[in-house]
C-alpha positions as CSV (number, residue, x, y, z in Angstrom):
1,X,-40.4,-110.2,-61.2
2,X,-40.9,-112.0,-57.9
3,X,-42.0,-109.8,-55.0
4,X,-39.4,-110.0,-52.1
5,X,-41.0,-107.4,-49.9
6,X,-44.4,-107.0,-48.4
7,X,-46.2,-105.0,-45.8
8,X,-47.2,-106.8,-42.7
9,X,-50.5,-106.3,-40.7
10,X,-48.9,-103.4,-38.9
11,X,-47.9,-101.7,-42.1
12,X,-44.2,-102.4,-41.8
13,X,-42.2,-103.5,-44.8
14,X,-40.8,-107.0,-44.3
15,X,-39.0,-109.5,-46.3
16,X,-41.8,-111.6,-47.8
17,X,-42.6,-114.7,-45.8
18,X,-40.6,-113.6,-42.8
19,X,-40.7,-111.3,-39.8
20,X,-37.5,-109.6,-40.8
21,X,-38.0,-105.9,-41.6
22,X,-36.7,-104.3,-44.7
23,X,-35.2,-101.7,-42.4
24,X,-33.0,-104.3,-40.8
25,X,-31.7,-105.3,-44.2
26,X,-31.2,-101.7,-45.3
27,X,-29.3,-100.8,-42.1
28,X,-26.7,-103.5,-42.8
29,X,-26.6,-102.6,-46.5
30,X,-26.0,-98.9,-45.7
31,X,-23.2,-100.0,-43.3
32,X,-21.4,-101.6,-46.3
33,X,-22.3,-105.2,-45.6
34,X,-22.5,-107.5,-48.6
35,X,-25.6,-109.5,-49.5
36,X,-23.6,-112.6,-48.4
37,X,-22.9,-111.1,-45.0
38,X,-26.5,-110.0,-44.6
39,X,-27.6,-113.5,-45.4
40,X,-25.3,-114.9,-42.7
41,X,-26.9,-112.5,-40.2
42,X,-30.4,-113.7,-41.2
43,X,-29.8,-117.4,-41.9
44,X,-33.5,-118.0,-42.6
45,X,-33.3,-116.0,-45.8
46,X,-31.8,-117.2,-49.0
47,X,-29.2,-115.2,-50.9
48,X,-31.6,-114.5,-53.8
49,X,-34.2,-113.1,-51.3
50,X,-31.6,-110.8,-49.8
51,X,-30.6,-109.6,-53.2
52,X,-34.3,-109.1,-54.0
53,X,-34.8,-107.1,-50.8
54,X,-31.8,-104.9,-51.6
55,X,-33.0,-104.4,-55.2
56,X,-36.5,-103.4,-53.9
57,X,-34.8,-100.9,-51.6
58,X,-32.7,-99.4,-54.4
59,X,-35.7,-99.2,-56.7
60,X,-37.7,-97.3,-54.0
61,X,-34.9,-95.7,-52.1
62,X,-36.3,-92.2,-51.6
63,X,-39.7,-93.5,-50.3
64,X,-38.2,-96.1,-48.1
65,X,-35.5,-93.7,-46.7
66,X,-38.3,-91.3,-45.8
67,X,-40.4,-94.0,-44.2
68,X,-37.4,-95.2,-42.2
69,X,-36.7,-91.7,-41.0
70,X,-40.3,-91.3,-40.0
71,X,-40.3,-94.6,-38.1
72,X,-37.1,-93.6,-36.3
73,X,-38.7,-90.4,-35.2
74,X,-41.7,-92.2,-34.0
75,X,-39.6,-94.7,-32.0
76,X,-37.7,-91.9,-30.4
77,X,-40.9,-90.1,-29.4
78,X,-42.2,-93.4,-27.8
79,X,-38.9,-93.9,-25.9
80,X,-39.0,-90.3,-24.6
81,X,-42.7,-90.7,-23.7
82,X,-41.9,-93.9,-21.8
83,X,-39.0,-92.2,-20.0
84,X,-41.1,-89.3,-19.0
85,X,-43.9,-91.5,-17.7
86,X,-41.5,-93.6,-15.7
87,X,-39.4,-90.8,-14.2
88,X,-41.1,-91.1,-10.8
89,X,-40.6,-94.9,-10.8
90,X,-37.0,-94.5,-11.8
91,X,-36.4,-92.0,-9.0
92,X,-38.0,-94.3,-6.4
93,X,-36.0,-97.3,-7.6
94,X,-32.8,-95.3,-7.5
95,X,-33.6,-94.1,-4.0
96,X,-34.3,-97.7,-2.9
97,X,-31.1,-98.9,-4.4
98,X,-28.9,-96.2,-2.8
99,X,-27.7,-97.2,0.7
100,X,-28.9,-95.1,3.6
101,X,-26.2,-93.0,5.4
């Protein structure tokens, strides 16, 4: 069987030969999109490749779902850390934007 998914240098699962993450495909698939619609969203992928990525997901669903949840939590922590670090800057920008009375 041909491999349709690989890990990139950062350890993220991607559609082989592309920069499109498996998570992007899975998100649309979970939302009920068909392989044909997903292919339209990612026109650089062929329909067999989209089906292959979906099949890979279905064969490894528990592990991939766990990985996607973990990545989501990591992204949320990074967003919160960034917001915390930039709170002072945001306050100053808001103060500068607010007209003086």
